[in-house]
N, C-alpha and C positions, 0 to 999 in steps of 0.2 A: 241910696248914695247920690244919684243925680242931683236929687233936691237940694241935698243938705250942702251940697261941695257946689252948688250954684253951676254947675257943669249944661253943655249942649247936650240935648237927647242924641245927634249926629256921632256922639263919641262912645256911644254905649252901644255893643252889639251883643247878642246871645249866642253862645255855642254848644253844640250837646257834644262836643268833645271833650274827656275829661281832662282838666288841666293837668293832673300828673301822668305822664304816657309811660312811666317806667313798666308799665302792663305789656308795651309792646314786645318786651323782650322773650316774654312766654308765648307768642304767638307762636311761633315755628311750631312749639311740642304739639301745638293743636291741631296743626296740618296733617293731612293723609299724606301728602307728598310735597314735604317742604321745600325738597331741592328746585322744584318747579319754580318757585318765586324768590329763591334765594342766589347771592352771587357764587361764582366757583368757589371752591376753598382755596385762598391764600395764606402761606405761611413766610412772612418776613424772613429774607435771607440773610445768610451771617455773610457779614461783609467780608469781601475781596482784598480790603485794603491793609489788610493784617495777615501774619505769619503768628498764627494762634500756638505755635511750638516753640516761640520766643518771647522775652518781655517785650508787653506793649508798650511801656512806659520810654523804653530806649527808641521804640521804634518811631514813635512821635517826637523824642528828641531830634531824629534825621528827617523825617518828613510829615508837612500838617496831614490831618486825615479828615476825611467829611463823611458822615453818615448819615443818609437819606432814608426817614421814615417814612411810611411803613414799609417800605421795598426793603429796608436793610434792617435787623432788629436791633435792638437795644443791648443786645449781648455783649458787643463787645467794648463797650462802656461801663458795664456791669462788672466784666473781667478786668477791665483797667482798675477798677476801685476795688477789688476782692485781691488783686495783685500788690496794691497799694497797701491794704489792710494788711497781709502777710508778711512785706518784704521789710526787713529790719532798718535798711536804709531809709526807708519814707520816715520823715519826720512831721508833715502836718498833712491833712486836707481839710479843704475850705469848700463850703458849698452853699448855695441859697436854695431854699426850699418852699415851694408855693401851692402845687398840689403832688402828690403821690399817689400810687395805686395803694389798694387797700391791705394787700400784703405784700409790700416792698422789700424784696432782696438789698436794694441800695441802702436801705436804714439797718439790715443784716449787717452789713458791709463796712456801714459807719460804725457802728457797736463795736464790731470785731476789730477796727482798728484802734479805736479807744481803748479795748481791752486789751490790745499789744502795745500800749505804751505813747500811741501818736497823739497828737494834739489834734483835736476832731473839733471844728467849728460850723455849726449849722445855724444859717441864718434862716428861720420859718416865718412866713408870713400868716399870721392868725385870723386875719380877715381875710383871707380868701374863701369867697362867697360859696355855700354850699359844703366846704371842707373843713368848717370850724373844729369840728369835733375831732377829726380823722388826726387833724394837725395837732391839737391840744395831744392827743393819745400819743402820737409820734416823738413829739417835744418830751413827754415824760419818759417815755423809754430811753432816747437818747440822753437824757439826765441821769438815767439810771447807769447807762454802761459808761457815765464820765464824759460825754462828750459837752463842751461849751456849747450851749443853745442862747440863742439871742429872738428876740420877737420883732424886730422891726421897728417901725415909728409910727406916733400917733397918727399924723397928718398925711404919710406917705405909704402906701402899699409898697412892700419891695415886690415887684414883678419880674427883676432880672432872673435869667437862669445860666449861673456860672460856678464852674467847680474848678479849685485849684489846687493841684497836687503837688508837694515839695520834696526832694529825693537829696540825699548826702552822695555826691560821687566821688569818692576820695577825699581832697577838702574844697570840693566845690559843689554849692547849692543848686540844682537844677530845678526845674521847674516845668509842669505841663498845665495850660489853662484849656479848659473844654466850656466852650458858649455855646448856647443851643435857642433856638425858636421858640421852644417850646419846652414843656415842662419835664422833669425827670422822672417823667410815669409811665413805669412798663407796660400800663393797661391802654393808656391812650395813643403811647408810639407803634400801636399795632391798627390805629383808627384815624389819626391824624397826621397829615403830611408835615412833617417837619425837619428841619437841618442842624446838625450838630456839628462844631466846627473844634477840633482839637489842633494844637499849635503850641511850640516853643519858643514861637517868635519874641525876641528880646523887648521889644515896645510893649506887645500885647501883656506879655508877663508881668513887664513893671505896669503898667496901668492894673492888670489884675490883682498884683499884690496891694497897689495904693487903693485899691476899691475896697478890699475887705478891710482893709486899716483903717479907711474912713467911716465903713459902716460901724465899727467895732467900737466907734468912737465918738459916733451919734453926728458926723461930719457930711452935709449933702453938698457942699461946694466945694468939694476936691477939683484939682485939676488934673486933665490927662491927655498924654501926646496922640494916642492912637484911637483908644475907647470913646464912642459918643455915650454921653449917661445923662439921662434926664435925673432929675428937674431941670439940671444946670447948663448943659453942651449940646444934647442930642439936636433937639428943635431948632437951635439958633445955628449949630452946621449943617443941618439939611437945608435950612433957608440959604445959606451963604453956598452951597453947593448947586442949588439952583439958578442962584444968580450967577455963579460959573457958566451953566449952560446957557442961561438967557445970553451972556456977552459974547457966546458962539453963533448966536443968530441962528440958522436955518443947518449950521453943523452942530446944533446942539442935540444932546440925546439923554430921556430919560426913562428907567422904567422902574416901576413900581408893583409889589407884590404885596399885599396885606389883607386882612378880614376888613377892616373898615376904613375909613377915613372921614373924619368930621371935624379936624383942626382949621379955625376958620384962616388965619394967618398963612398956613402951609396951601390951602386951597388958592387962597387969592395971588400967592406967589406962582403956583404952576398955572394960574390961568394969564398972570403977566408972561410966564415962559410960554406957552403957546402963541399969545400976540406976537412975540419977538420971533416966532418960527421954529420953535423947540417940539421935535417930535416926542410925545409922551405917550407910552404905552403902557396901561395900570389894569393889572388883574385887583379886582376887589370883591371878596366872596359876597362881604354881608353889606353894613349900612354904606353908603356912598353919595356924598355930601356935594359932590359936583358934577355939573351936566357936561356930558362929552358934545363936540360938533356943533356949537352955538355958534353960529355967524359972527364973527368979531370979535370973540371971547374965546373960545376954547376949540377952534377947527382942527386944531395939531395935535388934540387930546383924544383919545380913545380908552374906552373903558370896556371890559366883560368880567363878567362872574363865571365862574367852575363851580360847580354843585355836582359832585359826583358819589360814588361809592366810600371815598375816603371826604373826612373833612380838610378843607384847604387851610393849613393853618399857619404856612411858614411865611416869614416876612424877609423881605429882600428889597433892597435899594440900590439901583443902579445908576449912575450919574457919568456922562460922558460914552466914550468908543474908544476902541483900541487902545495903545497904549497908555493914555491918559484917561482910562477908564477907572470910576473909584465905586468898589461894589462891598454893601454892607450887609450881614446877616442880622436880624435883630429879634428882640422879644415886644418892640413896640410898636403899633398901629399909629398912624396919623391920626390920634385922637387926641382929644385936650385932655383927658383923663389920663394918658399914657405919658404924655409930652409934658406935662404940667403938674401932674398930680401924683404920679409913680417914680420909681426906682426904675429905668431900665436901661437895657445896654445894647448899642450895636456896634458889632465887631467887623473891621475891615477884612476883609478875604485877599490874604496877600499872597499866595499860591496860586500860581498862574494855571496849573493844570485844573484845580478846584473850580476856579473860576470858568473852566471851560466846561466842566460838568455841571456846573449851577444853568450855566447860559443854555446847554442842552435842555436842561427841565424847562427853563424860561421860554426856550422855542417850540418846545411838545405843549405846552401852555397857549401860546398863541396861533398853535395849529389844531388846536381841536375844535372839532365841528360836530360834536357828538352832546356832550356834557356844557359846554360853553354856551353863554347867552351873552348878546353884545347891547349896550346899552344905547339909547338914540338920543338926540336932542331934546326929548319929551321924557325923559328920566324912566321910559319902560326897557324892557330888556325884551331881545327879539333873538329867535333860533338864526344860527349862522346857516345861510344858503351859499354854497360855492361848490365849483365841480371836480372838486377834490377828494380822493379817496376818505372814507369815514375813517377817524383820527380821534382815540379819547386818550388823553394825555396821562390819566393814570393807570389805563391799560398798557399803554406803549410803556410806561415805567416799569410795571410788573414784570414786561416781557425783556426789558433791556437792561435791567439791573441784573449784572453777574454775581453769582454766591462764590463764597468761598469752597475750595475742594475739602477743607479740613473740616473738622466738626469740633465740637468744644469739649474738654476735658468733662468725663463722667460726673465728677464731683461738682462740677459749675450747675448740673441739671436739678441739684436739690438744694434745698433751702438750707442754708448754714447756723442752725438753732444749737448750740452747744456751748458749755460752760457758762459764765456769766451771763454772754447774751440770751440762751435760752432762759436762764433763769428771771433775765431783765421783762422777759416778754408775758409770763406767764405771775409776773410779780402781784399784778392786781389782785387777781384771784385767791393766790397765797397766802398774800399778807394784806389783807383788808382792815386788821387792826392795826397796822404800823402807823404810829403817830407821826411820823417824820414826812411819811408818804403822804398823808392825807393834808398836812400842812402845804407842803409843798405844790399839789393840786389845786388846793385851794388858791394858792398865791398867782398859779397858771392862769386858774378859771377869771381871777379877778383881772389880771392884765388882758385876757380875752374882752370881757365887758367892759373896761377901759377903753381899750382900742375901738371896740364896736361904737361904744357911745360918741367916740370923738369922730368917727367916721360918719355917723348921722345917718339919716335915711335920705341917702343922696338920690335912690332910683337908678343906678347906675347899672347896667345888664352886667353879667358875669362873662367871664372869656368862655 
């Protein structure tokens, strides 16, 4: 390969480690004393933000709610969906789907909602790498249940994580918007750190309605007042927000927590901000294409990475401080693929108490001297040596996150596969000779192939 592709020898390396490392999941079964090598068991806590004996939708109408994975469980969101599926006053549920668990209760509740006569619209990204077949299977099941399924765009992956529930209250139509930094995935919600924001804020709701309308009509150039949406407004808005801090000079403040940063325009603007005296603190777990603390260029910019028990996955942007602070939660890293070639969303955190909660999380990340590594000006990462007590932000979050004193209803603990929802799940095995089913599956797979051909072999790594 090196000869045929005319490559340099020094880019080739030989590894004795298998490329497919799924076998690692079974290693603990082979150990005589597995607990010696494993973390102490931790079960995500039921969020204390809700009263589970009352309707969750009504509670979000009164107050914004934040769920913090994996310290809190995804059950509160699933219960909200289940409640909506059974509530006669709920008119519609709209959601974007990128990656789902192999056995997803979320799909059960969407199917149940459709069976109960609600309009259910699911925008499924068929080009979610490594999950293509899973998404095809789920799209077929949702179609069987009567949901409207859309497959995104040819040239842009829909990577946003948003759900909109609409309900009639008397003669008034109420909405709850749910926007997350990570997938609506019940399995990764136990392994990845992510934040989910639930709100009835009129501006965010209005933009969420417009977002789904634009997606359903194939428009990528929609206008939004509060949400930042790529590929149109997210990047340009971020650049303007950095300019706002540059104008403050040494009083400027920027905090960024992401998986990776590679976008050249944003990097150049951050360098400009550092030169203007703006204090910039970044938590970048993975790829980082900006060097911190370079004399005359990034002296006021600091980068750290946290690799611990859980995959740090939440994206948080903070511009300014005090009353003028603007904070966003987003599905997007500052990578060109996210800012220019994907449909992403960043939502402003309008609730002051929730902003305080997020700052507690960020403060713990910056206090971490166990799992955190600091990047120096030569691009190398170093352990943090200080005279403070050992602090692991993930361990502290497991301790500090409060748990509800209530328990979920017993019937929430079971999979609700009944009626037509149950039939839809097993239809592939029972009705393999159904010609209409075969035609629809053929059409779905053709859509996937077309989308895959359009995307091409870009070589971009998956999330």
